N, CA, C and O atoms as a GROMACS GRO file, in nm:
protein
  320
    1MET      N    1   0.085  -0.118   0.000
    1MET     CA    2   0.000   0.000   0.000
    1MET      C    3   0.090   0.125   0.000
    1MET      O    4   0.193   0.128   0.067
    2THR      N    5   0.050   0.224  -0.075
    2THR     CA    6   0.131   0.345  -0.084
    2THR      C    7   0.118   0.429   0.044
    2THR      O    8   0.019   0.421   0.116
    3LEU      N    9   0.220   0.507   0.068
    3LEU     CA   10   0.219   0.595   0.185
    3LEU      C   11   0.105   0.696   0.174
    3LEU      O   12   0.043   0.730   0.275
    4THR      N   13   0.076   0.743   0.055
    4THR     CA   14  -0.033   0.838   0.034
    4THR      C   15  -0.167   0.777   0.074
    4THR      O   16  -0.248   0.842   0.139
    5LYS      N   17  -0.191   0.651   0.036
    5LYS     CA   18  -0.316   0.583   0.071
    5LYS      C   19  -0.325   0.564   0.223
    5LYS      O   20  -0.432   0.583   0.281
    6ILE      N   21  -0.215   0.527   0.285
    6ILE     CA   22  -0.212   0.511   0.431
    6ILE      C   23  -0.246   0.644   0.498
    6ILE      O   24  -0.327   0.648   0.591
    7GLU      N   25  -0.186   0.751   0.451
    7GLU     CA   26  -0.215   0.884   0.507
    7GLU      C   27  -0.362   0.920   0.493
    7GLU      O   28  -0.421   0.977   0.585
    8GLU      N   29  -0.423   0.887   0.378
    8GLU     CA   30  -0.565   0.915   0.357
    8GLU      C   31  -0.651   0.838   0.456
    8GLU      O   32  -0.743   0.895   0.515
    9ILE      N   33  -0.622   0.710   0.476
    9ILE     CA   34  -0.701   0.627   0.567
    9ILE      C   35  -0.687   0.677   0.711
    9ILE      O   36  -0.786   0.688   0.783
   10VAL      N   37  -0.564   0.706   0.751
   10VAL     CA   38  -0.540   0.752   0.889
   10VAL      C   39  -0.605   0.889   0.911
   10VAL      O   40  -0.665   0.912   1.015
   11THR      N   41  -0.593   0.978   0.813
   11THR     CA   42  -0.654   1.111   0.826
   11THR      C   43  -0.806   1.099   0.839
   11THR      O   44  -0.867   1.166   0.922
   12GLU      N   45  -0.866   1.016   0.756
   12GLU     CA   46  -1.011   0.997   0.764
   12GLU      C   47  -1.052   0.945   0.901
   12GLU      O   48  -1.150   0.992   0.959
   13PHE      N   49  -0.978   0.849   0.953
   13PHE     CA   50  -1.008   0.794   1.085
   13PHE      C   51  -0.995   0.902   1.193
   13PHE      O   52  -1.082   0.917   1.278
   14LEU      N   53  -0.886   0.976   1.189
   14LEU     CA   54  -0.863   1.077   1.292
   14LEU      C   55  -0.970   1.185   1.291
   14LEU      O   56  -1.011   1.233   1.396
   15THR      N   57  -1.014   1.225   1.172
   15THR     CA   58  -1.115   1.330   1.164
   15THR      C   59  -1.254   1.279   1.200
   15THR      O   60  -1.330   1.348   1.268
   16GLU      N   61  -1.288   1.158   1.157
   16GLU     CA   62  -1.423   1.106   1.180
   16GLU      C   63  -1.440   1.042   1.318
   16GLU      O   64  -1.539   1.069   1.386
   17GLU      N   65  -1.346   0.959   1.358
   17GLU     CA   66  -1.361   0.884   1.483
   17GLU      C   67  -1.312   0.962   1.605
   17GLU      O   68  -1.374   0.956   1.711
   18LEU      N   69  -1.201   1.033   1.591
   18LEU     CA   70  -1.146   1.106   1.705
   18LEU      C   71  -1.179   1.254   1.701
   18LEU      O   72  -1.143   1.329   1.791
   19GLU      N   73  -1.248   1.297   1.594
   19GLU     CA   74  -1.295   1.434   1.578
   19GLU      C   75  -1.182   1.536   1.586
   19GLU      O   76  -1.195   1.641   1.649
   20ILE      N   77  -1.070   1.504   1.520
   20ILE     CA   78  -0.958   1.596   1.513
   20ILE      C   79  -0.976   1.681   1.388
   20ILE      O   80  -1.010   1.630   1.281
   21ASP      N   81  -0.954   1.811   1.403
   21ASP     CA   82  -0.966   1.904   1.291
   21ASP      C   83  -0.865   1.867   1.182
   21ASP      O   84  -0.746   1.858   1.208
   22GLN      N   85  -0.914   1.846   1.061
   22GLN     CA   86  -0.828   1.802   0.951
   22GLN      C   87  -0.715   1.900   0.924
   22GLN      O   88  -0.608   1.858   0.880
   23ASP      N   89  -0.736   2.028   0.949
   23ASP     CA   90  -0.631   2.128   0.927
   23ASP      C   91  -0.511   2.106   1.018
   23ASP      O   92  -0.400   2.150   0.986
   24LYS      N   93  -0.532   2.039   1.130
   24LYS     CA   94  -0.422   2.013   1.224
   24LYS      C   95  -0.337   1.894   1.181
   24LYS      O   96  -0.224   1.878   1.228
   25ILE      N   97  -0.390   1.811   1.092
   25ILE     CA   98  -0.322   1.688   1.054
   25ILE      C   99  -0.224   1.718   0.941
   25ILE      O  100  -0.261   1.726   0.824
   26THR      N  101  -0.098   1.735   0.980
   26THR     CA  102   0.010   1.759   0.885
   26THR      C  103   0.120   1.657   0.913
   26THR      O  104   0.117   1.590   1.016
   27GLY      N  105   0.214   1.647   0.824
   27GLY     CA  106   0.320   1.548   0.840
   27GLY      C  107   0.398   1.562   0.968
   27GLY      O  108   0.433   1.462   1.031
   28ASP      N  109   0.426   1.686   1.008
   28ASP     CA  110   0.506   1.707   1.129
   28ASP      C  111   0.421   1.729   1.254
   28ASP      O  112   0.475   1.763   1.359
   29ALA      N  113   0.290   1.711   1.243
   29ALA     CA  114   0.202   1.726   1.359
   29ALA      C  115   0.236   1.618   1.462
   29ALA      O  116   0.241   1.499   1.430
   30ARG      N  117   0.258   1.661   1.585
   30ARG     CA  118   0.288   1.567   1.693
   30ARG      C  119   0.158   1.501   1.738
   30ARG      O  120   0.057   1.568   1.761
   31LEU      N  121   0.162   1.371   1.750
   31LEU     CA  122   0.041   1.293   1.777
   31LEU      C  123  -0.024   1.333   1.908
   31LEU      O  124  -0.146   1.353   1.913
   32LYS      N  125   0.053   1.345   2.013
   32LYS     CA  126  -0.004   1.378   2.144
   32LYS      C  127  -0.024   1.528   2.161
   32LYS      O  128  -0.133   1.574   2.196
   33GLU      N  129   0.082   1.604   2.138
   33GLU     CA  130   0.078   1.746   2.167
   33GLU      C  131  -0.010   1.825   2.070
   33GLU      O  132  -0.090   1.908   2.114
   34ASP      N  133   0.003   1.799   1.940
   34ASP     CA  134  -0.070   1.878   1.841
   34ASP      C  135  -0.208   1.820   1.809
   34ASP      O  136  -0.305   1.895   1.791
   35LEU      N  137  -0.217   1.688   1.801
   35LEU     CA  138  -0.344   1.624   1.765
   35LEU      C  139  -0.425   1.582   1.886
   35LEU      O  140  -0.543   1.549   1.873
   36GLY      N  141  -0.363   1.582   2.002
   36GLY     CA  142  -0.435   1.554   2.126
   36GLY      C  143  -0.475   1.409   2.145
   36GLY      O  144  -0.572   1.380   2.215
   37ILE      N  145  -0.402   1.317   2.084
   37ILE     CA  146  -0.433   1.174   2.100
   37ILE      C  147  -0.385   1.131   2.238
   37ILE      O  148  -0.265   1.130   2.266
   38ASP      N  149  -0.480   1.095   2.324
   38ASP     CA  150  -0.445   1.055   2.460
   38ASP      C  151  -0.437   0.903   2.472
   38ASP      O  152  -0.458   0.831   2.375
   39SER      N  153  -0.406   0.856   2.592
   39SER     CA  154  -0.383   0.713   2.612
   39SER      C  155  -0.508   0.629   2.583
   39SER      O  156  -0.494   0.515   2.538
   40LEU      N  157  -0.625   0.681   2.606
   40LEU     CA  158  -0.747   0.606   2.575
   40LEU      C  159  -0.769   0.597   2.425
   40LEU      O  160  -0.814   0.495   2.374
   41GLU      N  161  -0.738   0.704   2.354
   41GLU     CA  162  -0.756   0.704   2.209
   41GLU      C  163  -0.651   0.617   2.138
   41GLU      O  164  -0.673   0.573   2.025
   42VAL      N  165  -0.539   0.593   2.204
   42VAL     CA  166  -0.439   0.504   2.145
   42VAL      C  167  -0.500   0.367   2.119
   42VAL      O  168  -0.470   0.304   2.018
   43VAL      N  169  -0.586   0.322   2.208
   43VAL     CA  170  -0.653   0.192   2.190
   43VAL      C  171  -0.736   0.195   2.062
   43VAL      O  172  -0.735   0.098   1.986
   44ASP      N  173  -0.807   0.303   2.038
   44ASP     CA  174  -0.885   0.317   1.914
   44ASP      C  175  -0.795   0.314   1.792
   44ASP      O  176  -0.828   0.252   1.690
   45VAL      N  177  -0.681   0.379   1.802
   45VAL     CA  178  -0.587   0.384   1.690
   45VAL      C  179  -0.532   0.244   1.662
   45VAL      O  180  -0.518   0.205   1.546
   46VAL      N  181  -0.501   0.169   1.767
   46VAL     CA  182  -0.450   0.033   1.750
   46VAL      C  183  -0.555  -0.055   1.681
   46VAL      O  184  -0.520  -0.136   1.595
   47VAL      N  185  -0.681  -0.039   1.716
   47VAL     CA  186  -0.789  -0.114   1.652
   47VAL      C  187  -0.799  -0.074   1.504
   47VAL      O  188  -0.817  -0.160   1.418
   48LEU      N  189  -0.786   0.055   1.474
   48LEU     CA  190  -0.787   0.101   1.335
   48LEU      C  191  -0.679   0.031   1.255
   48LEU      O  192  -0.704  -0.019   1.145
   49VAL      N  193  -0.559   0.027   1.309
   49VAL     CA  194  -0.447  -0.035   1.238
   49VAL      C  195  -0.477  -0.181   1.209
   49VAL      O  196  -0.453  -0.229   1.099
   50ASP      N  197  -0.530  -0.250   1.308
   50ASP     CA  198  -0.564  -0.391   1.290
   50ASP      C  199  -0.669  -0.410   1.182
   50ASP      O  200  -0.655  -0.497   1.095
   51GLU      N  201  -0.774  -0.330   1.186
   51GLU     CA  202  -0.884  -0.345   1.090
   51GLU      C  203  -0.848  -0.297   0.950
   51GLU      O  204  -0.883  -0.362   0.851
   52ALA      N  205  -0.780  -0.184   0.941
   52ALA     CA  206  -0.755  -0.124   0.810
   52ALA      C  207  -0.629  -0.178   0.742
   52ALA      O  208  -0.622  -0.185   0.619
   53PHE      N  209  -0.531  -0.216   0.823
   53PHE     CA  210  -0.402  -0.252   0.764
   53PHE      C  211  -0.361  -0.396   0.793
   53PHE      O  212  -0.256  -0.440   0.748
   54HIS      N  213  -0.442  -0.467   0.867
   54HIS     CA  214  -0.427  -0.612   0.889
   54HIS      C  215  -0.295  -0.653   0.954
   54HIS      O  216  -0.232  -0.750   0.912
   55PHE      N  217  -0.255  -0.580   1.055
   55PHE     CA  218  -0.146  -0.627   1.140
   55PHE      C  219  -0.171  -0.576   1.281
   55PHE      O  220  -0.236  -0.474   1.303
   56LYS      N  221  -0.118  -0.650   1.377
   56LYS     CA  222  -0.139  -0.616   1.518
   56LYS      C  223  -0.033  -0.517   1.563
   56LYS      O  224   0.086  -0.545   1.562
   57MET      N  225  -0.080  -0.401   1.601
   57MET     CA  226   0.007  -0.299   1.659
   57MET      C  227  -0.017  -0.300   1.808
   57MET      O  228  -0.132  -0.306   1.853
   58LYS      N  229   0.088  -0.294   1.885
   58LYS     CA  230   0.074  -0.290   2.030
   58LYS      C  231   0.071  -0.144   2.075
   58LYS      O  232   0.137  -0.059   2.015
   59PRO      N  233  -0.004  -0.114   2.179
   59PRO     CA  234  -0.007   0.024   2.228
   59PRO      C  235   0.133   0.078   2.259
   59PRO      O  236   0.158   0.197   2.241
   60GLU      N  237   0.223  -0.008   2.305
   60GLU     CA  238   0.358   0.040   2.335
   60GLU      C  239   0.436   0.081   2.209
   60GLU      O  240   0.528   0.162   2.217
   61ASP      N  241   0.398   0.026   2.093
   61ASP     CA  242   0.459   0.069   1.967
   61ASP      C  243   0.431   0.217   1.942
   61ASP      O  244   0.513   0.290   1.887
   62PHE      N  245   0.314   0.259   1.984
   62PHE     CA  246   0.269   0.396   1.959
   62PHE      C  247   0.353   0.498   2.037
   62PHE      O  248   0.369   0.612   1.993
   63LYS      N  249   0.407   0.457   2.151
   63LYS     CA  250   0.482   0.549   2.236
   63LYS      C  251   0.605   0.607   2.167
   63LYS      O  252   0.642   0.722   2.191
   64ASP      N  253   0.669   0.529   2.080
   64ASP     CA  254   0.791   0.574   2.014
   64ASP      C  255   0.763   0.659   1.890
   64ASP      O  256   0.855   0.717   1.832
   65LEU      N  257   0.639   0.667   1.849
   65LEU     CA  258   0.601   0.743   1.730
   65LEU      C  259   0.558   0.883   1.773
   65LEU      O  260   0.464   0.898   1.850
   66LYS      N  261   0.628   0.982   1.724
   66LYS     CA  262   0.602   1.120   1.769
   66LYS      C  263   0.514   1.200   1.672
   66LYS      O  264   0.433   1.281   1.716
   67THR      N  265   0.531   1.178   1.542
   67THR     CA  266   0.460   1.262   1.445
   67THR      C  267   0.369   1.177   1.356
   67THR      O  268   0.379   1.055   1.351
   68PHE      N  269   0.280   1.247   1.287
   68PHE     CA  270   0.190   1.182   1.192
   68PHE      C  271   0.269   1.108   1.085
   68PHE      O  272   0.236   0.995   1.050
   69ASP      N  273   0.375   1.171   1.032
   69ASP     CA  274   0.458   1.105   0.931
   69ASP      C  275   0.522   0.977   0.984
   69ASP      O  276   0.526   0.876   0.914
   70GLN      N  277   0.573   0.981   1.106
   70GLN     CA  278   0.635   0.863   1.165
   70GLN      C  279   0.532   0.750   1.181
   70GLN      O  280   0.562   0.634   1.156
   71PHE      N  281   0.413   0.787   1.222
   71PHE     CA  282   0.307   0.688   1.240
   71PHE      C  283   0.272   0.622   1.106
   71PHE      O  284   0.261   0.499   1.099
   72CYS      N  285   0.254   0.701   1.003
   72CYS     CA  286   0.219   0.646   0.871
   72CYS      C  287   0.334   0.562   0.815
   72CYS      O  288   0.309   0.459   0.752
   73ALA      N  289   0.457   0.603   0.836
   73ALA     CA  290   0.572   0.526   0.791
   73ALA      C  291   0.580   0.392   0.864
   73ALA      O  292   0.615   0.290   0.805
   74PHE      N  293   0.549   0.393   0.993
   74PHE     CA  294   0.546   0.269   1.072
   74PHE      C  295   0.443   0.173   1.014
   74PHE      O  296   0.471   0.054   0.999
   75ILE      N  297   0.326   0.224   0.981
   75ILE     CA  298   0.221   0.139   0.924
   75ILE      C  299   0.269   0.081   0.790
   75ILE      O  300   0.253  -0.038   0.765
   76GLN      N  301   0.328   0.166   0.706
   76GLN     CA  302   0.373   0.118   0.575
   76GLN      C  303   0.479   0.008   0.592
   76GLN      O  304   0.480  -0.089   0.516
   77GLN      N  305   0.565   0.024   0.688
   77GLN     CA  306   0.672  -0.073   0.712
   77GLN      C  307   0.618  -0.208   0.758
   77GLN      O  308   0.674  -0.312   0.724
   78HIS      N  309   0.509  -0.206   0.835
   78HIS     CA  310   0.459  -0.330   0.895
   78HIS      C  311   0.338  -0.391   0.825
   78HIS      O  312   0.306  -0.508   0.847
   79ALA      N  313   0.272  -0.313   0.740
   79ALA     CA  314   0.152  -0.365   0.671
   79ALA      C  315   0.190  -0.469   0.568
   79ALA      O  316   0.294  -0.460   0.503
   80ALA      N  317   0.103  -0.568   0.556
   80ALA     CA  318   0.130  -0.676   0.461
   80ALA      C  319   0.107  -0.631   0.318
   80ALA      O  320   0.126  -0.709   0.225
   0.00000   0.00000   0.00000
């Protein structure tokens, strides 16, 4: 899957499910500080990854990912 497609899927999820303003979602946007993804929402994000990209992401994997770009690159690296 292309990085662009992954970014589209993740952006759609963040705007629809977590109600994050799409204007805030940029490549260098920090997941916690800029987008406001808290520890409870991490669980939702992990479920998204499992359903949309068909691999199991652990919540602890999310801790090392700081930006939207890093998160999407992680998905691309691990997606089948």
